[in-house]
Structure formats: C-alpha cells, structure tokens
C-alpha positions as CSV (number, residue, x, y, z in Angstrom):
1,X,-5.6,-2.3,9.1
2,X,-7.2,-1.1,6.7
3,X,-11.4,-1.2,6.4
4,X,-12.7,-3.0,3.7
5,X,-9.7,-5.4,3.2
6,X,-9.0,-8.9,4.7
7,X,-5.1,-9.6,5.1
8,X,-3.9,-13.2,4.2
9,X,-0.3,-12.9,4.9
10,X,2.6,-10.7,5.2
11,X,4.8,-10.6,2.1
12,X,7.8,-8.4,3.5
13,X,8.7,-6.5,6.2
14,X,11.6,-3.9,6.6
15,X,12.4,-1.0,9.0
16,X,10.3,1.4,6.6
17,X,7.5,-0.6,5.6
18,X,5.0,-3.7,5.5
19,X,4.0,-5.6,2.4
20,X,0.6,-7.8,2.9
21,X,-1.3,-9.9,0.6
22,X,-4.8,-9.1,0.8
23,X,-8.4,-9.4,-0.6
24,X,-10.6,-6.4,-1.2
25,X,-13.9,-7.4,0.5
26,X,-16.3,-5.3,-1.7
27,X,-15.3,-7.4,-5.2
28,X,-13.1,-10.6,-4.0
29,X,-10.3,-9.0,-5.9
30,X,-6.8,-9.9,-4.5
31,X,-4.4,-7.0,-3.9
32,X,-1.2,-6.0,-2.2
33,X,-1.2,-3.5,0.4
34,X,2.2,-1.8,1.3
35,X,2.0,0.1,4.6
36,X,4.5,2.4,6.1
37,X,6.0,0.5,9.4
38,X,5.9,3.4,12.2
39,X,2.4,4.4,13.4
40,X,3.5,7.6,13.5
41,X,5.7,8.3,10.3
42,X,8.0,11.2,9.4
43,X,6.8,13.9,6.6
44,X,9.9,12.4,4.5
45,X,8.3,8.7,4.9
46,X,4.7,10.1,3.9
47,X,6.2,12.2,0.9
48,X,8.4,9.1,-0.2
49,X,5.3,6.8,-0.4
50,X,3.4,9.4,-2.2
51,X,6.1,9.6,-4.7
52,X,6.0,6.2,-5.4
53,X,2.3,6.0,-5.9
54,X,2.9,8.8,-8.2
55,X,5.4,7.0,-10.4
56,X,3.6,3.9,-10.1
57,X,0.5,5.6,-11.6
58,X,2.6,6.8,-14.6
59,X,3.8,3.4,-15.6
60,X,1.7,1.6,-18.0
61,X,2.6,-2.0,-19.3
62,X,1.2,-5.6,-19.4
63,X,3.6,-6.5,-16.5
64,X,3.4,-3.6,-14.6
65,X,2.0,-3.2,-11.0
66,X,-0.9,-0.8,-11.0
67,X,-1.2,1.4,-7.9
68,X,-4.9,1.7,-7.3
69,X,-5.2,4.0,-4.4
70,X,-3.3,5.5,-1.8
71,X,-5.2,5.3,1.6
72,X,-4.8,7.5,5.1
73,X,-4.8,4.8,8.0
74,X,-4.4,6.8,11.2
75,X,-1.5,9.1,11.0
76,X,0.2,6.7,7.9
77,X,-0.6,5.7,4.5
78,X,-1.3,2.5,2.7
79,X,-0.8,2.0,-1.1
80,X,-3.2,-0.7,-2.5
81,X,-1.8,-2.4,-5.5
C-alpha cells in the first residue's frame, strides 16, 4: 500500500476509508495509516482527507493524535498518524 510501512492489521473499514495499524520501517515507529477506500477517489474525497489532515495538524495536546504526513499513493492519499 505505502512504501516504507509494514501493515500489521486492519483496524476499521468503511465505505469511504480504511484504517490500518502499521510500522514505519526506517525507525520501527508504530503508526496508523488512514487510506481512502476507492482506488480512484473523487476530488471531494481527496479534499475531505486534506481538510482532516490540516485540522489534525493544528491540534496540539497530550491526548491528541498527531498527523505526521499525507502521502500520495496511486490516485489516492494516505494519512500517516
């Protein structure tokens, strides 16, 4: 799915997205990957994930999930948390 990450399990699947538990290979850090379910997502779906990423980057708190990056994969996007 995303080069440099090893998927361990799927945590959630919906009509719009899939969420995976993964490990970043370069440093062994556990991460969560949120990918759009459709291999060819609409512009609206891409925009929604970009907005979600931008909002998560603005949040700062001890118990807040941190958005690390937004990666392009094929025609879609994957958010690394």
